[in-house]
N, C-alpha and C positions, 0 to 999 in steps of 0.2 A: 465163856471159858476160853474160847479160841482167841478172843481179843487179848486176854491177859497173857496168854502164852506168847503172842506176837509182841506185845509191849515189853515183856521181860527179855525176850530174845533181842529185840531192837536195842534195848538199853545196854545189854552186854556186848553187842557187836559194834556199837558206835565207838569209833576211836576217840580217845581223849587227846585233845590238843594241848600241848605243853609248849610254852615259850621259854627259850633259853636266852633270855636277855637280862643282864644284870640290872637290878633296881638300884638307882642312885640313892645314897643316904643323904637326905637333906636336913640340915639343922637350921632353922630360921634364926637369924641373928637377933640379939636383944640390943637394940640401938639405945644409946643414952638419950637423955633429954636434949633437945636441939640447942641448948645453951652452949655446948662445946663447939658448935659450928657458928662461925661469924661471917658476915657479909660486909664488905667495904664498898660503899657506894662510889667513892672517888675513883678507885681503881677497878671497880666491877669484878672483884675477886672474892671467892669463898675460901675460907680457911677452916681446916679441921685437923684434929690429931691424926697421925699416921695410922694408928691402930683402928680408928673409925673408918678411914678410907679402905683399909685392908678388909674389914668386915663387909663393906659394900661390894668390893671386888669378889670376895668369896661367895657372897650371895648371888651375884651375877653368874658366876661359874656354875653354881648349883642349879640355877634356873635354866641355863643353857643345857645342862645334863638332863634335866627333866624334859625339856622340849625335844631333845634328841631321842630319849627313851620313848616318849609318846608317839613320835613320828615313826619309830621302828615298829611299835605295836600296831599302829594304823596300817603300815605297809604289810605287816605279817597277816593282818586280818583280811586283806584284799584277795 
């Protein structure tokens, strides 16, 4: 009986840790088939539509935001 009282008291007095770090909203891009990307062996250049390149850039920005968020969480847990 005493153990139950201690457990109930301990649960109520333990502070709840809340993190106030915004969670980035990441939407994974739907990349088209690779046939819109071409490689020219003579010039060693890759060509792709601008909108495809923008999706890659946005994806990289989102990944960086996730890494920053996770590092902040890790630092907060230390």
